[in-house]
C-alpha positions as CSV (number, residue, x, y, z in Angstrom):
1,M,85.0,69.6,34.8
2,P,87.9,67.2,33.9
3,A,90.9,68.4,32.0
4,V,90.9,65.3,29.8
5,T,88.1,62.7,29.2
6,W,88.7,59.2,28.0
7,T,86.2,58.1,25.4
8,P,85.7,54.7,23.8
9,A,87.2,56.1,20.6
10,M,90.5,56.2,22.4
11,S,90.5,52.4,23.0
12,V,93.4,50.6,21.5
13,G,91.6,47.3,21.9
14,V,93.8,46.0,24.7
15,E,92.1,46.2,28.1
16,A,95.3,46.5,30.1
17,L,96.6,49.4,27.9
18,D,93.2,51.1,28.0
19,T,93.2,50.8,31.8
20,D,96.7,52.3,31.9
21,H,95.5,55.2,29.7
22,K,92.5,55.8,32.0
23,M,94.9,55.9,35.0
24,L,97.0,58.5,33.3
25,F,93.9,60.5,32.5
26,G,92.9,60.2,36.2
27,L,96.3,61.5,37.4
28,T,96.0,64.4,35.0
29,N,92.5,65.2,36.2
30,Q,93.7,65.1,39.8
31,L,96.2,67.8,39.0
32,A,93.6,69.9,37.3
33,D,91.3,69.5,40.3
34,A,94.0,70.5,42.7
35,I,94.8,73.6,40.6
36,A,91.1,74.6,40.3
37,K,90.7,74.3,44.1
38,G,94.0,76.2,44.8
39,K,95.5,73.2,46.5
40,A,98.2,72.2,44.0
41,D,101.0,73.0,46.3
42,A,99.8,70.3,48.7
43,I,99.8,67.4,46.3
44,V,101.6,68.3,43.1
45,A,104.8,66.5,44.1
46,S,103.0,63.3,44.6
47,I,101.1,63.7,41.3
48,I,104.3,64.4,39.5
49,N,105.9,61.3,41.0
50,G,102.8,59.3,40.1
51,L,102.9,60.5,36.6
52,V,106.6,59.7,36.1
53,D,106.3,56.2,37.8
54,Y,103.1,55.2,36.1
55,T,104.1,56.5,32.7
56,E,107.3,54.4,32.9
57,Y,105.4,51.3,34.0
58,H,102.8,51.8,31.2
59,F,105.4,52.4,28.5
60,G,107.3,49.2,29.5
61,R,104.1,47.2,29.3
62,E,103.0,48.8,26.1
63,E,106.4,48.2,24.5
64,A,106.5,44.6,25.6
65,M,103.2,44.0,23.9
66,M,104.3,45.8,20.8
67,R,107.4,43.6,20.7
68,A,105.3,40.4,21.2
69,S,102.9,41.4,18.4
70,G,105.7,42.3,16.0
71,Y,104.8,45.9,15.7
72,A,107.1,47.5,13.1
73,G,106.9,51.0,14.6
74,L,108.3,49.9,18.0
75,E,111.6,51.8,17.7
76,S,110.1,55.1,16.8
77,H,107.4,54.6,19.5
78,H,110.1,53.9,22.0
79,V,111.9,57.1,21.1
80,A,108.7,59.1,21.6
81,H,108.2,57.3,25.0
82,R,111.8,58.3,26.1
83,Q,111.1,61.9,25.2
84,I,108.0,62.0,27.4
85,I,109.8,60.3,30.3
86,E,112.7,62.7,30.0
87,A,110.3,65.7,30.0
88,L,108.4,64.4,33.0
89,Q,111.7,63.7,34.9
90,H,112.9,67.2,34.1
91,I,109.6,68.7,35.5
92,R,110.0,66.5,38.6
93,A,113.6,67.6,39.1
94,A,112.7,71.3,38.6
95,Y,109.9,71.0,41.1
96,A,112.0,69.2,43.7
97,G,114.7,71.8,43.2
98,G,112.3,74.6,44.2
99,F,111.2,75.8,40.8
100,R,107.4,76.3,41.3
101,D,106.4,79.3,39.3
102,G,103.7,78.1,36.9
103,I,104.9,74.5,36.9
104,E,101.6,73.1,37.9
105,R,99.8,74.7,35.0
106,G,102.6,73.9,32.6
107,L,102.5,70.2,33.6
108,L,98.7,70.1,33.2
109,D,98.9,71.6,29.7
110,F,101.7,69.2,28.8
111,M,99.8,66.2,30.0
112,R,96.5,67.2,28.5
113,D,98.1,67.8,25.1
114,W,100.4,64.8,25.2
115,I,98.0,62.1,26.4
116,T,95.2,62.7,24.0
117,G,97.6,63.3,21.1
118,H,99.7,60.3,21.8
119,I,96.8,57.9,22.2
120,L,94.8,59.1,19.2
121,G,97.9,59.4,17.0
122,E,100.8,57.1,17.8
123,D,99.0,54.4,19.9
124,M,96.2,54.0,17.3
125,M,98.9,52.9,14.9
126,Y,99.6,49.7,16.8
127,A,96.0,48.8,17.6
128,P,95.3,46.9,14.3
129,V,98.5,44.9,14.8
130,M,97.4,43.8,18.3
131,K,93.8,43.1,17.3
132,G,92.9,39.4,17.8
133,R,96.0,38.7,19.9
134,E,94.3,39.2,23.3
135,A,95.4,35.8,24.8
136,E,99.0,36.3,23.7
137,L,99.1,39.8,25.0
138,A,97.6,38.7,28.3
139,R,100.5,36.3,28.7
140,V,103.0,39.0,27.9
141,D,101.3,41.3,30.4
142,E,101.4,38.6,33.0
143,A,105.1,37.9,32.4
144,Y,105.8,41.7,32.5
145,T,104.0,42.1,35.8
146,R,105.6,39.0,37.3
147,R,109.1,40.4,36.3
148,L,108.3,43.8,37.9
149,T,107.1,42.1,41.1
150,Q,110.3,40.0,41.3
151,L,112.4,43.1,40.8
152,A,110.5,45.0,43.5
153,A,111.2,42.1,45.9
154,Y,114.9,42.9,45.7
């Protein structure tokens, strides 16, 4: 049984962002599955790295779309994003430094609580502002992706 389940009620109305959210749910559920099967040690480092990297990518894309749509709550949303990134980076550093006692379960609890709470709370606040701007947001997404691709080429 998955630790978190994405439902249509969690849709923010922007396909790219919904896809990102589903990916974060998938990573969280991979961790839950590994814990349930007693195999967390084998893959937890890659899941932590995936969570940090994909969360940073998603937040950048989401904030670019908020900026383009003129979302008034961008700054407070950005602060919440930074807090999540810092918490995940702290977990990654602790794990890489050898601290393993209960970290898998703690990370799972953190992700399960954060992802559902953040989407249903804070993310739903920007959904009405983005509604009807799909073409504009698709252009923002394309530009964001192109910029990341160019940066990766260096």
